[in-house]
C-alpha positions as CSV (number, residue, x, y, z in Angstrom):
1,M,2.4,14.4,18.2
2,L,1.7,17.4,20.5
3,T,2.7,17.8,24.1
4,E,0.2,17.1,26.9
5,Q,0.3,20.8,27.7
6,S,-0.8,21.7,24.2
7,L,-3.5,19.1,24.2
8,K,-4.9,20.6,27.5
9,L,-4.9,24.0,25.9
10,I,-6.8,22.6,22.9
11,D,-9.2,20.9,25.3
12,V,-9.9,24.4,26.7
13,E,-10.7,25.6,23.2
14,V,-12.9,22.6,22.5
15,A,-14.9,23.2,25.7
16,K,-16.1,26.5,24.3
17,Y,-18.3,24.7,21.8
18,P,-21.1,22.1,22.0
19,A,-19.8,18.6,22.3
20,D,-20.8,17.7,18.8
21,Q,-19.1,20.7,17.4
22,K,-15.5,20.0,18.3
23,Q,-14.3,21.0,14.9
24,S,-15.3,24.6,15.7
25,A,-12.1,24.8,17.8
26,V,-9.9,24.2,14.7
27,M,-8.5,27.7,14.5
28,G,-7.5,27.8,18.2
29,A,-6.1,24.3,18.0
30,L,-4.0,25.1,14.9
31,R,-2.7,28.2,16.7
32,I,-1.7,26.2,19.7
33,A,0.0,23.5,17.5
34,Q,1.9,26.2,15.6
35,V,3.1,27.8,18.8
36,E,4.5,24.5,19.9
37,K,6.0,23.4,16.6
38,G,6.9,26.7,15.1
39,W,4.9,25.9,11.9
40,L,2.2,23.5,10.7
41,A,3.6,20.5,8.9
42,P,1.1,18.3,7.1
43,E,1.3,15.7,9.8
44,T,0.6,18.3,12.5
45,I,-2.5,19.5,10.7
46,E,-3.7,15.9,10.3
47,F,-3.1,15.3,14.0
48,V,-5.1,18.3,14.9
49,A,-7.9,17.2,12.5
50,N,-8.0,13.7,14.0
51,Y,-8.0,15.1,17.5
52,L,-11.0,17.2,16.6
53,D,-12.8,14.4,14.8
54,M,-12.9,16.2,11.5
55,P,-11.6,15.4,8.0
56,P,-8.0,16.4,7.5
57,I,-8.8,18.3,4.4
58,A,-11.1,20.7,6.4
59,A,-8.2,21.5,8.7
60,Y,-5.9,22.0,5.7
61,E,-8.4,24.5,4.3
62,V,-8.3,26.5,7.4
63,A,-4.5,26.4,7.7
64,T,-4.0,27.4,4.1
65,F,-6.7,30.1,4.0
66,Y,-5.6,32.3,6.9
67,N,-2.2,34.0,6.6
68,M,-1.6,33.7,10.4
69,Y,-0.8,30.0,9.9
70,A,2.7,29.0,8.6
71,T,2.5,25.8,6.5
72,R,6.2,25.8,5.9
73,P,9.2,26.6,8.1
74,G,10.1,30.3,8.5
75,G,12.0,32.5,10.9
76,K,11.9,32.2,14.6
77,H,10.6,35.8,14.8
78,V,7.9,36.6,12.2
79,I,7.4,40.3,11.7
80,T,4.2,41.0,9.8
81,L,3.9,44.7,8.8
82,C,0.5,46.0,7.9
83,T,0.5,47.7,4.6
84,N,-3.2,48.4,4.3
85,L,-4.3,51.9,3.5
86,P,-4.4,53.5,7.0
87,C,-0.9,52.1,7.8
88,T,0.4,53.1,4.4
89,L,-0.9,56.6,4.8
90,M,1.0,56.7,8.1
91,G,4.3,55.6,6.6
92,A,4.2,51.8,6.5
93,L,5.7,51.6,3.0
94,D,8.8,53.5,4.1
95,L,9.0,51.4,7.3
96,G,8.7,48.3,5.1
97,D,11.7,49.5,3.1
98,Y,13.5,50.2,6.4
99,L,12.8,46.7,7.6
100,K,13.9,45.2,4.3
101,Q,17.2,47.1,4.4
102,K,17.8,46.4,8.1
103,L,17.1,42.6,7.8
104,G,18.6,42.2,4.3
105,I,15.5,40.4,3.1
106,G,12.2,41.1,1.3
107,Y,8.6,40.3,2.1
108,G,8.1,36.5,2.3
109,E,11.8,35.9,3.0
110,T,13.7,34.7,6.0
111,T,17.2,35.8,7.1
112,E,20.0,33.4,6.4
113,D,20.4,32.6,10.1
114,G,16.6,31.8,10.4
115,R,16.0,34.4,13.1
116,F,13.7,36.7,11.2
117,Q,11.0,36.4,8.6
118,L,9.3,39.5,7.1
119,K,5.7,39.3,5.9
120,E,3.3,41.9,4.5
121,G,-0.1,41.8,6.2
122,E,-3.5,43.2,5.7
123,C,-5.5,45.2,8.2
124,M,-5.1,43.9,11.8
125,G,-7.6,46.2,13.3
126,A,-5.3,48.8,14.9
127,C,-5.8,51.6,12.3
128,G,-5.9,54.3,15.0
129,D,-2.4,53.3,16.0
130,A,-1.0,53.0,12.6
131,P,1.5,52.0,11.4
132,M,1.7,48.7,13.1
133,C,3.1,45.2,12.9
134,L,2.6,41.8,14.6
135,H,5.4,39.7,16.1
136,N,4.7,36.0,15.7
137,N,1.0,36.8,15.3
138,H,0.7,37.4,19.1
139,V,2.3,40.8,20.0
140,M,1.1,44.0,18.4
141,H,3.5,46.9,18.0
142,V,1.9,50.2,17.1
143,K,2.8,53.8,16.1
144,L,6.0,52.4,14.6
145,T,9.0,54.5,13.8
146,P,12.5,53.4,12.7
147,A,13.6,53.8,16.3
148,K,10.8,51.5,17.6
149,I,11.7,49.0,14.9
150,D,15.3,49.1,16.0
151,A,14.2,48.6,19.6
152,L,12.0,45.7,18.6
153,L,14.7,43.9,16.6
154,E,17.2,44.4,19.4
155,S,14.8,43.0,22.0
156,L,14.5,39.8,19.8
157,E,18.3,39.3,19.5
């Protein structure tokens, strides 16, 4: 279900824990699976659970609790804008409106061509560099301005 390369990466995560605690690697394993597949289909979550010798429901609980996991298909490029208080005080709401206008979608939506998905996020731990967003839950963009948003979107074309 996952490539050999992804399984090797999951094995690296598993090795961080005692042998009888493989399930502790579930967050890392789900992240690796999502990077490969683009999102976490039920059969992917079950595969990860079985690989880690844990009940599938336990892996589903993790995948549905944390907003960094996509349990349905979305855009190729997921932009998650932090709208928590520090980012809001630094202009995140206006930047959210700018992104919505620029992409022609609202929060939780995907562009018609499937390229961009816009999400609203909670604090991501970069309050001193507010406002900020994450691209595909991996790349942080800080001290955002409309010009920086334009450059980011253009770089993802």
